[in-house]
N, C-alpha and C positions, 0 to 999 in steps of 0.2 A: 504494499499498500503506500502510497506518498508521504513522504516527512511531512508534518505539520507544525514540528518545532524544530528548532536548532537545538543541537545534542549542547551541553555544558561543557565548558573545557574543565573544569573541577571533576564532574562527574566523571569524563573520558580518562581523566587521570587516575581517578578513583580505579575505573574499571582495570586499568592497566598494573596497578598496584596489587589489585586482589587476585590479579590474573599470574602475576608474577610470585607472589607469596603462599597461592593456592588456597588462602585464608581470609574471611571477613576478622578475625580476631588479629592477626598478623599486620593486615592491611590496615587497620585500624590504629595499634600500635606505632608501625610506622609514619601514618599522615596525622597522629596526635589527636585522632578522632576517639569516640567511643562506639563501641562494637554495634551497638543499637543504631547509632548514626550511620553506620556503614552499610548496616541492612536496608536502613529506609531508603540512602541515597541509591543503592543498587535497584534496589525494587521498582523506585521511582525511572529510575534509568529503563529497567527493562519495559515497563508500562509505556516508556515513551519509543522504545524501540518495537513495540510490538508484542512482545513475548519472552520467554525466558532467554538468558545469555549464557546462565551458570547449569551445570550439573551439581544439585548439593550432595554429598558424598558424606558416609556416616564422619570421616577425618577430614574438614575441610569442602573445598570445593574445584571445580574445575570448569573452562569453556566448553560451551557445548557448540554446533556449527556457525550458529546466529553470533554466538559471543565473537567465536574465533574471526569472524568477518569484521566485526565491528572493532575487534581490538586492532587488528591490522590497519585500519584508517586511523583508530585512536594514536596509534603508536607514529603515524606518517605525520599528522597534525601536531602531537606534541613535538615532534623531532624539529617540523616548521616552526613553532612557535619561539622554540629553542634558539633556532639559528638568526630568527628576526628579534627576537631580545639581546643577543650578541651583538647584531650589527648596529641596532639603534644604540646601544650602548658606547659603542665603537665611534658612530655618529656623534654623540651628545658629548664626547670626550674630545672632540675635534680630529678625529682620526677616521679615516675611510669614509666612504659615502661619495658624494656628490655635491659639488660648491659650483652653484651656477652664477656667475660675475658680466656685469652689464658695464660698458664704457661708452663714451663718447668719441668722435674718430680721431683728434688730436692726441687725446690720452692715451691711445692705443700707437701712437708712434715708439715711444721709448717709457713713459711712466708706467703702466699697466703692465708689458711684458717683463721690465727689470722686475716687479713686484712678484708677477708670478713665477718668474725663473728663481727667485729665491724660496718663492712657496712651494715650488715642487721639491727642492732640496729638503725643506723642513717637513713637509708633510707628503711624501711619493706616493702614499697609499689613498689621497683623496684626489678622484676626477673632477679635473676642471672643466665648466663646460662655457665659453666664454661668447659673447655676442655684442654685436657696435650698434647704435641707436644714438636718436637725439635724446637729449636729458629729460624730456618731457614723458617721451617713451619707456626712458627706463624707469622713472620715479612710478610710473603706473602700474609697469609690472613688478617691482617690488612691492606694490600696495596689493596687488594680485596673488602674491605668491609665489610670480614666475621668477623671479630672481633671488637670489640670498645677499648681494652686496652690488653697487654699482657706483661709479664714477661719473661725478656730473658736474655740470657749469651753469651760472648764470651768463652767459653767451650765447647767442646775442640780446636776449630780450628778458632777463632776469631768471632767479633760480624758481625752478617750479616746485610745486608741492605736490602731496599725496599723503593721505589717510593712513596713518598708523607708521609713518616713514620719517626716520631722524637723520639728519644731516651733520656731519662736521668738516670743518675747513680744512684741507690739505693744503692749499698754497694760492698763493697772489700770483698770477701769471700776467706777465707785462706783453701788449700786443704790439707789434711793430707794424710797417706798412712795407709790403713787397713791392718792391718796382721791377719793371725792366731793365737789364744792365745801361740801354741806351738812353733811357729817360733821363733828360737835363738834370733830374735832383738824384740821381744813384750815386754819386759819390758824396752827398753831403753829409751822410752819416746820421745827422739828426735835423729832422725837418718841421718848419713850424706847421702845423694843420693848417692856417689860413692858404699855405702855399698848393694845395691840394684842392683849393674848390672846383677846379674846372675837371675834376677827373672824373672817369667813370669807375664807380666802386663794385667788385665782385663780392655779392654776399649773398648768405642765403636766407632771405628775407622772411619772417615768421608770417604766416597766415593772420589776415584781419589789418594787415597795419601797423603792428603793434611798437612802441618805440624801440628802438635798439642802442647798444653803446656806440655803433657808430653816428647814429642820426643824433644823438644827444653830445656826442662830441662835435659834431660839426655844427649844432647852433650854438654850443660854447664857443666856437671860434667865429661865430656869425655869418652862416652860409648854410642852405639845405645842400644835400648832395644833387649833384646835376644830373645824373642817371646812377641806378641800380641796376647792374645785371644778375639776375637771380640765379646764381650756381650754387648747390647744394654742396657738391662733395669737393674735397681740397685739390684732389687730382684734376678735375676740372678748372679750380680757380687758378691753381698755379698754371696750368695750360695755356688759360686765356690772358694772366700776366703776363707768361713766356714769350705771348705772342702781339704785345703792347695793346691788349683792348681795355684794359683800365690796371687799375691798382687795387690789391685787397690786404685786409688785415691778416695778420698771421700770429698766432700763439707764439711764445719761447719754446713752450714744448715740442713744437713741429718745426722747431728753426732747423734743425741738422737734415730734414727731409726737404727743404725748397731746393729745388733745381737749380744747376749753374745758371741759368739765364736769368735768375732772377737775383736782387740784392736786398737786404733787409735795413731799413732804417727806422731809428727811434722818432719818437713824434714829440720831444722836447717837454716843454710846460703843460702840453695836454695830454701827455702820455696816459694811454689807457693800458685798465687792467682788469682781468676778469678773475674772480674767484672759481677753485677748482673745490668739489665738495666731495667724502665720501657718504653714500646715503645707505642704510643699513634698515631694516623690518625691526619692529618693535622688540622683536625676542628673536637676536641674530643667535645662528650657529657658531660655535668657537671657532670653526675654520674659517668663518666668517671676519671674525674677531681678530684672528691672526693675519689673514691678507691684509686687514685694516692696517694693521701695527706696521707691516711689511710696506705698505703703500707709504706710510709717512717716513721709514726708513729710506725708501727710495728718492724721497723728497729731499729728506737731511742729506 
């Protein structure tokens, strides 16, 4: 007949113990039960199973065919649960399991790889799954439980927030302006923002026209960007800038990835900085806390 109830784990453990000892009394001693409690639990299990599970003998008990069938499954279930408990204990101790890590594009140039290399040495038994995305998306994935840690930024339009997610500052990252080597200002080293009022800017403009660090900086310099070319990926920004089609803000984290056709210049008194944060769920995994510490070490 179809099972209408789920077998209780304690009842299955009792079944196995009675079968191993061959006695309700011995099983009661081993499990710190009374003999009458064992008899009642076994009777309840037999009722749930649809019939007797043991042959009652003059001296003790032994499994009948139905009992042997259930015993085989009970042993398998208890072994699986034991392995699950061991695996969870390892994960909660910060060893083993999987760590899901997200980061925005330029954090993956050097900062996150350096921390992950150190993490691999410190926790070789933890499998890391790394994904790249925009900070807002990463924060939401943390809130949804799809990530265990994320490196996020307030560039270009402020630090996003998400319920149940905490953030801590990792570093202040200076933004340079990338120019083609043949640009008239390429050799200046430091540029006044006002000297760029006629440039086309390469930027991943946020949806809805939200203010950005770039537009705020231009406003402080007394002008609005003449033109913004919406380029999302850094390879595209570098390509357009290398072709002389515009200039781009480049964070120091990505400086070594800038192609040879470009030079980086500082922005003087109107220098721009973004803040890079590490974000964690309300109850982080120990492995995530370890990676957080290694990210801080990578910054230092």
